[in-house]
N, C-alpha and C positions, 0 to 999 in steps of 0.2 A: 346702813351698817348694822341695823337692829336685826335681831335676830342669828346674826351669825356667831359662830364658836369663836369662843374666847381662848384663841391659840396661846396667848402668854400662859394658861394655867399649866403647859406643859411643865417648867419648873416645878410644880408644886406635886409632880409625877412620883419622884425619886424616892420620896420619905414612905411612898404608900406601896414599894416594891413589895414589901412583905406582908402585902393586905388587898395579894389580888383577887380574892373574895369578895371584897366589899365595893362594887362599881361606883359608889358615889366618892371614891377616893381616886378614881380616875379622871384627867380631863375629858369633856364632854364629846368628842370624836372619838376618843379609845374606850371608853365604857363598855364594858365586854359583855355585862351582865352575866345571869348564869350560865347560859350554852360556854361561856368564853370562860368564866370562873374554872368548869369543869376542865376545860380543854388545857389549858395554864398546868391546871396541876396534873393532867393527865402528862403532858411532856415534863416536868420533873420525875414522876413515876417513872416514867420509859427509861429516862435516861439512870435513875438510880437501877432498875433493873437489869439493866444494859450493862452498866460497869460491874456488876455481879458476876458475870458472863466471863467463860477462858477468853484469851486471844485464840487465834486461830493459830492449829499448827504449820510445820513447815510440812510441806509435801517431797521435796527432793534438798539432800541436804548435800552439797557441792563443795570439793576441796580439790587442790592441787596436791600431788602425790610425786614421786620420784621413783623408779628402779635403784639408784645407788644412792649411798647417804653422802658420796663427794662428788665434786668434778675434777676431771683432769682437763689440762690444755689442749685444745685441738680435737678430742675427741668426743665423738655422739655421745648425749646425754638425753637418757630416756624420760619423760615426763609423764604422766596422765591427767585427765579430769576425770575424778573420781564421781561421779553421781552414786547415791544410794536415795531410791525410792520406798515411798509408802505400798504399801500394797493397793493393789489396781491400779497405780499410776503409773507413766511411761513418758519415755522424753522419744525422739526420732532421730532417725538412719538420715545419711545423705539425701536419700530419695524418700522424704517421709509419707508419700503419700497424701494425707490431708496433715494440715499443721505446716511445722518447719523444722529442720535440723538443727541440732545445737552448733554453737559458732567459738570461737575463738578468735579475740583480737590482742596478743603479744604486746605487751612493752617492756623490750629487752633492752640489756645494756648494748653501748658500741660495740660491733663486731658478732654479733650473735647471730646466727639465722636461725628460723624455725620451720620446719617441713609442716606438710597438711596433717589435720588428723586420720590417724590408720583406724579406719572404721572396723569394729568387732563385726561376725556375723550376727545379722537383726532378726527380728521375729517378729509375728504379727503382732499387732495391738488391739486389744480391743477393750470395748465399754463392759462395765458389770454385767451387761444382758448377753454377752457374747459375740455383739456385732463388730463388724472388723471394720478401725480406724486407720492404717496406718501400718509403718515397720519403723522398728524401733527396739527401746530396750524397757525391760523392766528388773526388780530387786536392783541387786550395786553391780555398776556398768564401768567400767574402767577405757578409756578413749585416748589411747596413746599417742603422741607426739616427738618426734626422734629434733633434738635440738643441736645444733653443731657450734660450741664456745670458740672463741678465736685460740690461736694458737700461744699470743704473748700475755694470757693468762697467767699473774703470779701468785703461786704458793703462799700460802697463809692469807691469801685475802677473801672474803666473803662476798657471794654474788647472790643478790636478790634477783628472783624473775618475777614479774607482773603478767597476768593475763587478765582481761574482761571476757569472763564467760557468759553467754545468751543459750537460752532454751525456751522450748514449750512444753510443760508439764501439763499431762492431760490423764482423766480418769473419764466419768461420765460429762463431764466439764474441761476446760480448758484456761489454763492463766501464764503468759510469760514470766519468765525468770530471770534474773542479770544478777553476777556479782561480780566485782573485782577480787583476785587471789593472788596472793602472795605465796611462795617458796623461799626460803634461805638454805644456802649450799655452800661448804669450804670448799677453796682450792684446795689440791695435793697432789703432788708429783707420781706419789704412787697410784698404781691401780687401785679403784675405788671397792669398800666393800658393799655386800648391798643394804640396803634401806632396811631397818631393822624391824617396820613396822607396817609397808608395803611394800619392800622389792619382791618379796616371792608372788604377792598380787599381781604384780605391774610385768612381771616376767612371764608368768602365764597367760595373762592378755596377751601380752604380744606372742607368744608363741600359738595363740589358740586363733590368731588374726585366719581371716580366709588365705590360702593358699589355692597355690596352681593343682591341678590334678594329678594324683598318685601315676606311676607306671602302669601302664595296664589299662587304665582308664581314658573314656574320650566321651567327648559332648557335639552331637549334629543338631541345627536348627534347620527346620521346613515350614516353610508358609503356604496357608491355603486360607485365601479373604483372610477373616480379620482372627484368627487363630493360628499360632505357632505350634509347631511340635518340638518339644526339646527331648532330644533322645541321648540316653547315658546308657553306654555301653561299657561292663568290664570281662576282662578275657577270663579265662579259668584261674590263672595264676597271677593276677592283681590283688593287691594288698586290700585284706580285709581292715574292718569288716562291712559286709552287704547293706545298704540301706535298705528298709522297709517301704513297701509301696505307698504307703501312710505318712511316710516321714520326709518327703521330699518336696520343697518351695521353692521356688526361685523368687528373688527380689533384683527388680529390674534397677540399674541405679541412675538412670535417664528418662524413665518414666513412659519406656514404650510398652511394657507390658501394662497392664489395669490390675493394680494392687489387691483390688478389694473382691476382685470373680477369682472363682473356684479355681484348681490349677488338678482335675481328675491327673491321678497318675494308674498308668495299666504297666504289669510286667509281661514282656513279649511270651508267648504260649509255649515254649520250647527253652526258656531262660533257664539255665542252668542245669538243664536236661544231660545225663552221661555227660558230665563233667566239662561242659561247652562254655561259652559266653552267657554273662546274665544281660539286659537290657530293661529298660524301665523310658516309658514314655510320659510326658507331661503334657497336657493340652493347655497351653496361655492364649489368655484374650489379649488381640492389641488393643492398647488404652483410646477409646475416643479422642480424647485430649494429646495425642502423643506429639511432642513438638515436630515442626519440618526438621529431614536432615538426620531421624531417627530412623530405625526399622533396614538398615542394611547391615547392622551387625547387632546379635544378641549379649546383652553387656549387665553382668551384674555380678550375684552371689547364689550359688546355687547349696541352698540347706539341706545338710542329711542328717537322717535320725536313725541310729541303730535298733536293732532288737534290744538290746540292753540300754537305750537310752541315750546313749553316749553323741553329741550335737557334734560337726564338723560344717567347716565353711569352704569352700571352693570356686575358685575363680574364674569367669566364664567370658571368653570374649571370641565367638565364633560368627563366619561369615552366616547370613538366613538367607538359604534357598530359597525358589519360588517352585511350589509343584500346583499346577492347573488339578491334578487328580485327587486334592486334598492331603488335609496330614498325613503322614509318615508315620504309624504306627498308630497311635491315638492321638514478780519480786514478793514479796513476804516470805520471804526463806529463812530459814535457817543456817545459815552457813558455815562451814566447818570446813579449816583448813590446817596441814600438818605442820604450815611454818606462821607466818604475821601473815591474817589476813582482813584485808580490807573491804568494806561492802560499798556497793554502789550507793553515790551521795544522791540524799534527796533533798527535795525541799523542805523549809521549815514548815512545821504544821500551822502557820500564820499566812505562809506562802500559799499552803495547800488550803486553806480555808477560801482564800482569796481565789484562788483558780477555781475551787468548786462554786462560788458567785457565780464568777464571770461564765464559766461554763452554763450554769443554768442559767442564765442570762443568752448566753447566745441559742441556748435549746431552744427559745421560742422561735426559732429563724427557719429551725429544722422543720421538714416536711412531714414529720408524725405530729408536729404537735400544730402547725400551722391550722390548720382544720380547727383546732380547738379555740386557737387565737383569736379565727376571725369570728366564730359563733358568739364569743365574751365581747368581743369590739361590738357587736350587735348588740349586746347586753347594756352597754354603756350607752352608746347612742340613744337607746330608748328611756334610758335613764337620766339624759342631759339634763330635764327639765324638773328633776324629782329633788326632794330634800336632800341635803348635803348629808346630812346623818345617814341616811339610807345609801347614798353611796359609797359611803366611806363603810358600812356595815358590811355590802358587796363585797368591797375589796380584799376586807379582813376576814370575810365569811369564804372564798376563794381560795386567799392563805392558807386557809385552815386546813381547806381541803387539798390543797398540796403538800402542807407538812405532814398532816396526818398522813398520807398515802404512802411518804417518804419514810418517816418515823416505822411504820407497819412492814413496809419494805425491809429498813436497817435490822428492824426484830427478828424478822423471819429468816435475814443470813445470820444473826447473829445465833441464833436458837441452833442452826444447821450448824455452823461453825463448830459450836460447843458440843455439836456431836461427831465432830472430823468430817465432817463435808467443807469443800473449798470448793464455792460458788460465786458467779462471774455477772456483772452488769448484765440485767436482760436474760437473766437465767432462766426466769416462766418461757420464755420463747423458745426454749428447748425441749419445750412441751409441746406435744401436736393437738391434745388437747385444749389446752391455755390459747393456743392458736387459731381453734375450729372456733374456740367462745367468742373469742378477739373478735374474729372476722363476721360473726353473726351480729354482734353488738354494733359495729362500726357499718354494716350495711344496714341495719335496719335504721339508725342513725341519719344515715345518709338517704335513704328512701324518703325519711322526714322530710329531710331538707328539699327534695327533689318534687315536695307536695302530694306524693302518693299516700301518707297519712299524714296527722296533726297528731303529736304529743298533746300538746296544748296551745294556748293561745299565743304566748309569748315566742318572740323568735328565738330567744336563747333555747331552743327546743330541747339541748343537750339534759338540761336537769330536768326533762321529763315531768311527771305530774308531781313530783318534788317541791316543782317551783309552785305549784299552785296554793301550797300552803304558805307562802309567804315572801318566795321571793331568795331568801338566805340560804334556804335549802338547795335551790337549786346552783348557787355560786359554789357552795362548798361540793355538792356533786360534781359539778363542772370540775373544780381545783383537781376532784379523784381521779376523774377519767383523763385530764393532760398528765398525770404522771404516767398512768399506764400506758397511754400511746406514747409516751416519751422515752419507753424506754429502749427500741432498736435504735436510738439516735444518740449518742455519743459524741458529742458535738466535739471539736478540737482540743477545746480549754479544757473540755469536761474529765478526758482520758487520764490523765494524769491523777485527778483526784479520787475519781473515782477508783484506780489502783491504790491508791493509799486507804480509801474509805474501805477497801475490802481486806486490807491486809495490818489495819491499825488495831488496838483494843477496843473493845467493843465502845469505852465510851466515848475517846475521840474521834470514835466512825461512825456515832449518831449525832455528833458535833458537826459533820463533816457534810453528812446529807443532809444537817439541815441548812448549813449553809446553800448546798446545790439546789434545794427547794427553795429557798429565799430569791436566789437568783432568778429561777422559773418562775418565780410571782409577783416580781418586781415590778415590771409594767402596767399588772393592774392594782399594786400598791400604789405607784406613782399618780396612777389616774385617780383614784381613789382619793389620796392626800390634797391632790390638786385638782378639783372638779373644775376648774377654771378651764384645764386643758382639754374637755370633754367638747367642750363649747368650741372649740376649732372643727371638731368633727362634721361633716355634713348632716342636716337636721333631718330626720325619720321623712322616709314618703315612700313613694312606690320603687324606687330603687332597691329598696331593703330586700324586696321581695328577690328581685334579681338575683342581687347579692348572695342571698339567703342559697339557692339554688344553682350557684356556679360554686359556692362551697361545699355543695354536696362532690363534688369530682377530686377534689384531693383526698374524701373519703373512700370514693370508689376504688382509687390508685392505691390507698392503703390497703384496703382490703384485697387488692389484686398481688400489693407484694407480701402480706400473709399468706395467700395460696402459694406462691413462689417458695414462700421460706417451707411451706409444709410439703412439698412437691420434693422436697431434699429428706424428709424426714419419714414418709410412707411410699407405699407400693403405689403403682399407675392405678392399680382398679379401686384400691381407699382413695385416690385422689380424686378419681372420676366419679366416687360418689360423694364426695365434700363438694363438689362443685352440682353436684343435683341436690345435696341435701341445700345448698345456700340457693339455690333456685327456686326451693320450695318454701325456702325462709322468704324469699322476697313475694312469693305467691299468698304466705299468710299476712304479710303487711299490705297488701293491694287489697286483699279479700278484706279485712278488718276497716281500713280504709274506703270501703266503697260502701259497706254497710253498717260500718259504726260511725260517719262523719257526725260532725257535731251539730244538732238540732235533729237528728234523726230519731225517727220514733223510737220506743223504749222496744218493742220487741223485734225490730231492724236491727239494735244494736245488741240486743241480746244475740241474733244469730250473726252478726261480726265478730265479736269476741269469740264466743263458741266456733266457730270457723278458723276463725283465726289462731286462736290455741291449738287447736285439733293440728291445724295445718303446721304451724310453730316448731309442734312436737313433733311431728312426721318427720321434718325435713332436718330437725338437731338429731333425731334417731339416726336418719339415713347417713348423713355427712358425718358423724361421729367417728372420731379412727379409732381403730383399733388395731392390737397389736398383728402383726403378720405371723398366718398361720406356718409352723416351722415348715421345711420342707429341704430334701437334699437331691433334688432332681434338678440336671444343672444341662441348660438348654444349649445345644449347637447350629452353628449356622447351617441351615437347609444347603445341599447341593447333590445333583444326580451324582458323583464322584464319590460324593461321602458316603450314600446310601449303596453305590456298590460296595466300598471297601468293608463298610458293615456286615452285610449280607455273605461277603468273603468270609467275615469273622464268624458267620454262624449267629450271631444276634439278633434279636425280635428288631424292629423298628418302630418308633411313633413317629409320624410330621403329621404337624400342625401346620395350615397354611392359614395364616391371620394377619390382622392390619390393628392399627389402634383406633380408627376410627370406624370398626366394624362392632356394636355393641352386642351383635351375638356372639361374638368370639369372644369377646369379656367377660359375658355370661358364662360360657361355656368352661374358661378357664377356672373362674370363680367357683362352678359347680362339682365338675370333677378334677382337678387339681387341688381343692380343697379339702378331699374326702382322704381320711386317713388311709382306707383301703385300699384306694387307688397308689398312694405315694408308696405303701409297703409292699404292693406286687410288683407294681415298677421296681422298686431296688431288688426284692427278692429275685425276680426274673430276668435283671440286668439291661432292661430294655433300653435302650438307646432312645434319645428323645430329641428329635430336630426339627428347628423353629422355620417356616418358610413368613419371613417380615414383609408383606405387600404394603405397608402403609407406603411407601413412596413407591415410584414406579421401576420395577422391575421385570424384565424382560424376561429372564428365563423362568420366572416363576408363572408369567402370563403364558408362556408356551405349554407350562407344565399342564397348570390348570386347563387350557387347550385340550392339549392330550385328553382330558376326562372327560370333554366336554362340559367343561365349568368355565363360567365367566367372572364367578367373585368368590368372596371366601363368607362364610367360615369355609373349609376343606380341611377334613383327617384321613390318614390312610394308616393303615397298620400293614408293617411286612413282618411275615412268621418264617421261622427255617423251614424247609420243607415243602411250604406251599409256590405253585409256580408264578400265582400275580398275587398282590395288596391289596387288602380289602379297606374299599371306601366306606367311611362312615357318614349318617345322617346328619342333616346342618345341627339339629339339636339333638346336645349331647346329655347323656345321665351318666354318672359311674356305674350304672350297671351295665350300660349298653356297651362302654370303655371296656370293663371286664370281661365281659364275653366275647369282645374281637380279641382279646389279648392271652385268650385261654382258659382264662381263670374260674370261670362259672359258665358252667353248661347251659345251652339254647332251651327256653320252656317249651 
C-alpha cells in the first residue's frame, strides 16, 4: 500500500477552493500545478466574460390575432398566426423546398372546429448570399385559419382559443421555433366589430390569398422530358394589370417542380400585338425527388408581379399534357400575443444540465467520436503499468482539452449572437472551407493509423509531436480533437440541451456547455480516477498494431461523410477538385512516410519533409473550396425536337455533349463558361444552351454522336440562324474558339 495516493485527504480540499493557484493545497492526485492553475482561472474568466454578453435576440415573434373583436355563435371566425421576421430571416410555405412548413395544433373548447392554414402567396427564400433555399415568407406574414364555433355558445361568456405553433426559421442558418399561443374573445349576439389592432391586417391577408384566375385568363401545361411548359394566356379584354416576363414564378404545392431551378419566362413574339391576346411561357424543371403519383396535374400557385410592383397569387390545377416534340413555347424566441400567451414548457435548468451531461456521455458511442475513443483507449492500455499519478494527469488533461474546446465554441457563439447572428450546433459544418480542412486533417490521421507514415512512436498518434514533449500535451490535443469531430453527431439526449444552450443567456449557456463537455470526457476521467479498471483491458501486444489499423477505417468513413456534406455545398467541378486535392494530400503523406521514416539519413529526411510540404500545399490549394462563379446560363435538356423548335424561333443554339466521367468535358466547362466574356456574349445574343448528358447510356445521344462520326465525348455543336448546318467544335475548347464559333469574334 506504500506509495499509493492518500485519497482520504480529499476532505481537506474544500477549504482550499479559493486557493487553486497553490497546488500543495490539493490532494495528491488532483495537484494541477501551474498549467492547471491557469486553466481554472481561465474558466472563471471566460464565465465572467460570457455573463457580460447579451442574450440572443428573437428572430421571429409569433402571436395569435383575429379579424373580429368578438365571436358570434355559429358563425365562422377568422384568426391568423402572425409571424414577424427579423431582416433576412424567413419561415416556410406548405411546400417548403428545404426545411419544413409552419404547423398548428389546436386545443379548442368542445364543439369548435378548425380549418387548415390558408396559405398566402409565397416568395422565394434566400440566404444573405442570394442562394435560393425554398419557398416561404419574410417580413410580417399572416397565416389565416377559419374557426367554426358551436351555435349554442352563450353571449356574455369569454372563450379562450389556444394553439401550439411550430415553425422553422432560417437565414444563413436554421433553428426550429415553437410556442403555445392564446387568444381570448367575448361571445356576443350582435355582428362583431373589427379587431381594433389587427382586424384590418387580417382582413387584407384573407383578401390577398391565392385565388382563381380572373375572367379572360387561362393556364395550360405541356411536358417534354424533364421540362414542363406552363403557358399563361390572356385575352385582349382580360383583367389587368399585365405581369412582366421577369415577374412570374410558379410554386408547386406537391413538390413535382424543382423549387431551386430557374424558371425562364418568355413572351410570345406576337403577344399583345394589334390588340390581340397575350401569352407567356415558363420553363419548369421536374424535381428529381418528385413523389410517385405526382405529375398528372400541375398544382400550385402562380405568383405574378406587375410593372407597378403589385403582387398577386393565382391557383393552378391543370392536367399536364405530354408533347414528344418538346415544350410548347419555351425555441429561444420572444413570443408576443394579443391576448394571454403561454410559451412551451421547457425542462428546468437542473434537468437541462443533466440532459447535457447524459448527451455528452452518449456522444462517445457516436460514429464521429468512436475513432478518437478507440485511439485514446490504446493510450490507456500503454499506460496500464505506469505510475498512477501519470494516469490521472492524462485523464485530467484530456478533460481539459474537451473543456477548453467547448468553452471556445461557446464563446464564439456568444460573441456572434451579441452581434445579432443566431447559430446552431455544428454551425462550422456549414462552411465548405472548414469541412475541407477537417477532411484533410482526418485523412492524414487515418493514413498515419494505416501505417503510411508515423507521427511518433506512441500508439496515441492523434497527439502527434505534441506527445513527444511529455504525453500530457497529447492527451490535451486529443480532447480538443474529440470536440471538433463530435459536432456532427448530436446524440438524442444532447439535442434538447444544445437547443437550450443556444437560447439561454450567456452565463448559463457556458455552464450547459461545460456539462456536455464533462459528459463527453467522463469515461476517461473514470479510467484515470480508478486505474485498476485499466488492468481489465488486454495487455499490450501485437494485437495493438492490428487494432490501430482497423481504427483507421472509421476515420476514412468520416472523411467520406464530410465529402458527402461538401457535395451539397459546392458545384460538381469544385467537388471534383476537392477529391483530386485529397488524393494529392494522400500522396504528400506517402512521400513523407517513404523518405522521412524514423532512422532515415538526415538528407533523406529533408527530402521527405520538403516534398511532403510541397505536395500538401499543392493538394490543399487544388481542393480548397471556392465560391461558384456567377452565371445566368440555364441549360436545357437536349433533344432533336427541341433543337428544331429553337431553329424555327431563329435563336442561335449551343449544344454540349458531355458526361460526368469525362475529365476533358469538365475542363472545357470550367475554361469556357468560367469566362465572363463568354457569359456576356451568350446573354446578349440570347443563345439557347442545350446539354446532352451521356453520363448514363442514352440511345438518342449515341445515335446523334454516330451521325457525326463520333463515338465519345466531349462534342459541341453551334447552330446559327441563316446557316444550313451546325458547326462542330474541337474537343479541347478555349473561350476564343467558342466566341468565334458564335460570331462574336472574327477569325484571325
